[in-house]
N, C-alpha and C positions, 0 to 999 in steps of 0.2 A: 776330469776323471781319467786316470791312467788306463788305457785299454789293455795293458799287459797284466794278466792275472796268472802267474805261475803257481804250481801246486805247493811249492815250499818243502816237498818231501822227497822228490826224486834225487838221483845221484848228482845231477847237474845243479839243481837248486842248492843242495847241501855243499857243493863245491864252490858256491858263489857265482854261478853262471845261470841266473834265472831266465835270461832270454833264450837259453837253450833247453828249457824245461821240457821233459818228456810228456807232460800232461798239461801243456799250456792252453789256457783259454784266453785268446786274444780277440778282442771285439772286432768283428768284421772280417775275421780270417776264414779263408776257405781251405786251409791246410789240413783240417781234420774233418772227420765225418762223425756225426752231423756237423755242418758248419756252425761256427759261433756267430750269432747275430750281432750286427753292429749297433751303433748308438745314434743312428739317424732318426731321432724321435724327440718329442718334447718332454718326456719323462723317462727316467731310467733307474732301475734298482741295481745297486752295485755294492761290493764290499767296502766297508769304511777304509780299509787299507789302500784302496785304489784312489781315494780322494785327496786332493791337495788344494789348500785354500788359496783362492785368488784374491789379491788385495782389492779393497773397495774402489780404489781409483782406476783400476785396470778395466778397460772395456772388454766385453766378451769377445769381440772380434780379434783382439790380441791374445786373449786366453786360449782361443781356439787354435792358435799356432803352436801351442806347447807340444803337441804330438809330433808334427813334422820337424820342429826345432830339436826335439829330443833325438830324432834320427840323426841329425847333423852332429849333435853333441856326442852321441855314441861313436860316430865315425872318427871324430876328433880324438876321443879317448883311445881308440885303437891305434892312432898314429903316434901316441906318446907326447911328451911335452913339446909345445909349439913356440915357446918364448924365443924370440930371435931367429926363427926359422922362416924360410921362404916356402909358401904353400901355393900349389896349383889346384884349382877346383875345376874339373872338367864336366860340363853339362850343367846348365843353369835353369833347369825346371825348378819347381818349388823346393824340392829337397836340396838340390845343388845351391840354390840361392841362399837357403837357410844354413847350409854348410859353410858358406862364405861368412855369414854372421857368426857362426860358432867358432870358426878359425880366428876371426878378428877378436872375439871376446876372450880367447885363450892366449892372446899375446903374440900372434904371428907377426913377424917383422914386415912381411909383404904378402899380400894375397892377390893372385892373378886368376881370373876366371875366363874360361873359354866356352863357346857355344857356336852354333851355326846360324843363329838368328839374333838380330840386333836388339830386339825389344827385351828379352829376358836379361841380356847383358846390362842394359840400363838399370834394371832392378838390382842386379848383383852389385853394381857400383853404389847404388843407394844404400845397400846393406853392408858395405864396407870393403868391397874390392878396390885395390889400388889401381889396377889396370884390368882391362878386358880385351879379349881377342876374339874376333869372328873368324873361326878356323876355315869357313867356307870362302872367305874373300882374302884373307891374309895368308897367302900360300908360302910365305917365307918364315913364319913364326917358329916352326920347329927348328929350322937351321939356325936362327938367331939364338934361341934359348938352349939349343943342344950343343952349342960351341963349347970347346974345352971340357967335354964330358958332362955338360948339363948345368942347370941353374937351380932346380928346386930340391928342397930337402924332403918335402912331403907332397904327395898327390892324393887328392880325394876324388876318385873317379865315380861320377854320379850318372853318367849317361847310359852305361851298359853297351856302348858302341865299341866294336873291336878296333876300329881305326883310331878312335880317341885314346884307347888304352895304349895302342902301339905308339902313337905320337908322344903320349905321356912318358913312356919308358925312355924314349930318346932324349927328353929334356930333363930327366932326373939326374941329380948328382950321385956320385958313388956313395953307396950305403944309405941311400934314401929309402923312404917307406912309402909304398903304394897301398892305399886303402881302397878296396873295390866295394863300392856301395850300390852302384846301379846294377840292375839285372838285365842280361841280354842273351843268355844261352852260351853255347860252347864257342870258344875263341882259341886261336893259336897264338902262342907267345914266342918271341925270339929268345930262345934260351941263352944264346951267346951274349945278348945285352944284359939279361938278368944276372948271369954268372959273372961277366967281366966287371960290371958295376957293383956287384955284391948287393943287389937290391933285395929288400924284404917286401913281400906281397902278402897282404892279409885281407880277409873279408870283414864286413861290418853288417850285422843283422839286427834289425829292430833296435830295442833299448829296454831298460827297466828303470834303474835308479835315476837315469838321466831325465826322466819325465819331471820328477820333483825339482831337479836342478833347472830345467827349462822354465818352470813356473817361478822359481826363485829369481832367475835372471830377469824375467819379464816384470815381476812385482817390483824389483829394485831399480828398474830402469837401466840395467846394465847393457841392454840391447834395445834398439829401436827397430821393431819388425814391421812397422806400419807400411813401409813400401811394398811389402809382400802381399798386402790385402788389396785386391783389385776392386772388389765390390761386395756388398752385403744385400741379399735379396730376401723378401718375405717368402714363406712357403708357397703361397699362391703363384709366385713367379718362378717356381723351381725350374720349369722348362727353359726359361730365359737364362737362368743361372748356369745350367748344364751346357747350354749352347755356348755361352761365353767362356766357360771353363775349358771347353774343348779347343779353343783357339789360342795357341800359345803365343801368337803375336800380340794378342790383346790382354791375355789373362795370366795371372800367377795363381794366387789363392782366391777362390770365389766361395763365399759363405752364404748359408741359408739361416735366417733368423726365425725360429719358430715362435718366439715371443711376439714378434710383430703381428702375426696372424691371430694370436690369442688376445691381443689388446682390444 
């Protein structure tokens, strides 16, 4: 079920920008009052237009990744064509790790992922990263990749961390594209770097059509997202699931299976 439910009638919907809908109902969103309730339940009534069929052979644990994978797919779409391009993904939480998979699926020549913790970097490698960098321990990586005006054509910044963004600008090639996906508040930018390298910086917010594309990729086996699933818990063990999910050294995506309790 696609959690995105735009109105279809406002100016942005009519302009083909449904994720910018002025009357968006997005499941689990606190952006509007009253808040839109989420889908953390064993039964849900939704519009037929929100439903995308999952293939019979696909386990629900993988189908559940369609939503975060769609976030990565939308970020990739904001970057433009990736075939033959070198991509840096900064921040390898669940969204960043799945952005790695999205970049790989769209033909990137090389995908490099950075984080400050080793465990999520291992997941990023399993999802398609050619190389990973622990920015907390490899203090020379910016100098290496920033030589001769940079290395990367595209950066997908998923951490929302100001230093990660700053480092990323230093390793971008001239006329590269920086997609800001992570949220972190106000940051300062080195205007001289952005101007001299003629960098393009754009945001990436949610998704809409990419949800169906995510399901299509999963159904067809074009991506293997299994490494992103840390564990599946029955509802009666929800407290254990949340405890695990809060430890990013041990967990990526932790799922709760309502059907297990109903059985």
